N, C-alpha and C positions, 0 to 999 in steps of 0.2 A: 464520624467520614469513610463514606464507603468508596474504593476504586472500581473503576469499570474500562473492560476494554472492548472495542464493537468493531466487526468487521468491514467491508467494504460497503461504503452506503451508498455510491451511486447515484447520487442526486436523488434518493426515495425518505424524504424527509417526514412522511408521514408515518411508517413503520415506525422509525426512529425513535419519535415521540414517543409513539404510542406503546412501544417496550421499555423507554424509560419511563414514562408515568408509572406502567404497573410497574417498575421496581421500586417506586418513590424516589426517584433521582433528584437530589434537590441542590444546585448549581452554590450554591452559599453554602453549603458544607461539604458538597460529593465532588469526585472528581471523572472525567469521562476522557479516555484518549482513544483513538482512532489507529487502524493501521492504515490508511491511505486509500486511494480511490474514492474520497469525498464525492465527484463529480462526476457526470456523463453515463449517460443509458435511459437513467432514470427521469421523470418528468420535473424534478424541481430542484438541479443546480443551481442557481441562484439562491432561492430561497434556503437552499442546504447550508451555503457559506452564509449568508447573511446572519443564522440563526448558532450556526457553530461559531462563529468570531463574537456574536452577541453574548459568547458563557464566560469570554474573559479567563481569567485563570484557573477557571473549572475545566479548560478542553487543553488537548493538544493533539498533535497526530504524526505521523509520520507521512513522507510523501509516497503517492504510488504513480503508477504508471501512465494512467489517465489524468493526474493532477499536475503532471510536468508535461502532456501533450496541451493540456489547457494555457499554462504558460508560454509553452512555444506558439501556440496559434494566435494567442494575444500579441505576442511580440514580432508576431510578421515572419517567423523561424520556420515554421511549417503550415502547411493548408489544412482545412478542418474537414475531417472525414465527411461522407455523406452520411452514416447513421450518428454521427455527433449528436448531445442534445445540448451545447454548449450558448447557444445564439443569445440567449436571456442574459448569461454571465457577461459576455462580450459587447451587448450593448447598454446595459446597466448605468446609472448617474454613477453608481460607487464602486464601477469596475474595478478601476486604480486601486481602490483602499482594500478591496479584497483581495486584489492578485498581491500585493505589496504585501498584507500579511500570509497567503496562500506562498508567496516567493521565502517566508521566513520561518515555515515549517522545517524540522530537521529530516534526514534520511532514517535515524536510529533512535529511540526513546529508552530511557531504563529507569524503571519506576515500580516498588514495593515487591524487590526481587526480582522482577522480570525483564526481559528485553525486548523491546516490540520495533517489526520491520515490517514492510510491507511484503516482498516476496519471501525471504529467507537469507541466509549468510552461508556463502562457500563454502564447503568442507573444510577446504586447505585455509583457511582464517582463525585466526585467532581471535576471543570477542575484543582484545586490544586492540588488534590490527582493522577487523569491521569498525569499532569506533572511530580509531585514526583515518579510517576512509571515507567515513560519513561525513565527520569534520570536516576534511578536506573538500568537498563537494558542496555541502552546505556553505562553508563560507564563502566559495565562490558563485554560489546560487544569489548568494545574499548581496555580494560585494560587485560580481561583475557578470549579469544574468546573461547577456546576450553572450559573451564567452563559450558557457553552457549550453545554452540552449540553442545556439546556432548549430552545435553540432553534438545535438543529443540525439539523432536518428542513425541506427546501422546495430546490425549485430555482431559487428568483428571493430576491437582487435578482441582475444583472448584476455585474461587477465595475466599480467607479467609484471611485478613489480619496479621492473625498470620503464614501464610507460611513463609519459610525461605528459602534460598541457590534456588538450580537448581528447584526443584519444584515451587517455589514463582515466578522466573523469567520464566517460563515455562507458567503459567496461564497468565502472565503479556502480555506476546507475542500472547498468545491464543486471548487474547482480543482485543489488538489492530492491531493484522493482519488476523484474522481469523474468528471473530466473523458475524455473521448474525440473529440470533435468538437466544432470552434468557429469563428469568425469568426477574422479577423485581428486584432479588435479585443479576443477572447475571450468573444463570450457564447459561451455553453455550450449543447449540446444535450445534456440528461443522460438522454433516453429512447432514443436508437437505440444499439446492442448489437452489430453488426454488424461486422464484417471492415471493413478500411480503405476498400475499393475502393465501398463503397456508404455516401456521406456524405451527407446530409440538405442540401437546397438550400443554395447558400452557404455551405457550410462545409467544411473539409476534416478529417484528423488533426491533433488541437495538433501535432504534431511536423513537419507536411508544409509549414506555411506559408513562403514565400519568405522573410518578413522577419523570421523569429523569432530574438529576441534573444539565446537560448542555444545558437545553433547550433555553436560552437567548444566547447561545455561536453560533457565525456561524461556523459550521462545516462542513468542505470540507472534502469530503472521496471519497475510491474508493472500489475496491475487488469485488462487489456483482453485477456482469455481466449481472445477471437477470434481475434486476431494469432497466437495459437500460435507465438510467438517468432519470426516472420518477420525479416528483413533490414528495418528501418523505414530506414536511409542512414548516413551517418555519424556519430560521436561518441553512438549511441542504441545503449542494451543494453535489449533488452526480455527481461522475464523469468519473465512471467506464461505458463505453457505447458500451463494446465489443471489442472492436479494434483486441483484441489477437482473435475472433471469427471471422475476417474479416468484423464486422459492421460497427463502426464509431469510432475516436479517437476526444476528447472533451476537449477543453481548457476554464477553465473560468479567462476572465479579472475582476480581484478582484476589483476595484473601481467602473467600471461600475455595478458588477453583471448581465452580459451577459454571454452566452456560445456561443461558436463558434464548429465547428463541420468540420470532413473531413471523407472520405470514406477512408477503410481499407480494399474495396474486395479482392485485392491481398494479402492480407495477409493469412499466414497458422493458423488455428486453428481446434478443436473441439467445438460442439455445447455445452453452459453451460450443466450443469447436471453432466459432466464429470469430470475426475480428478480437483484438485484445482491447 
């Protein structure tokens, strides 16, 4: 059995299947995990969801901001963006089954000694705290999705453990699915989408803070296409290599800690720095 983790697929099913075929991936024996953003930007969001769901217990994923956006649009809580490529999912005869399956994906996965999240874990959170916060939002999304999806959008409030209800859930979701730069206390800048060497004043990439509590945890994450998979330091495994922008799709073989790539030049996208 081999365990793999894949970066932001974003509806680019052909490169995913090509890469997995080259690795000899067999869902009868192997396992595939994804760091979120399964859909949007690429040409095959519907086919991607169907294929991944069809893998059954051989696959799981954390939710990314594009996955949550799809759920919010489908629930009538948000308007579709002009650049979205989600219409085939929303029109599909099996949309309800696919969306239910997507809604039951978590925000954090532990597997084979690794922790997978979409964007990262704020520096002030311990792993135990991150797991509790992820589980809290996951439960709300599964049991009372409208309560979360109706309050999903907005850059504030900043995280405070005293937050309750929708404001608390939004702060947790922003951290797990939208974070790039932040202060040591986890105050987020959710507008800057440049590479890590151009931080806003007083901020650093979330993973670069000296007192980050999860330094000893092997973290697998996506979301930040401008990183292009660059080395971020020990125990950090960035997987977003810009497949949705026509660059590469990256897979990490967990046991070997080895990356594999395939080209995504035939996919549809907009250069980094555009809309999330």
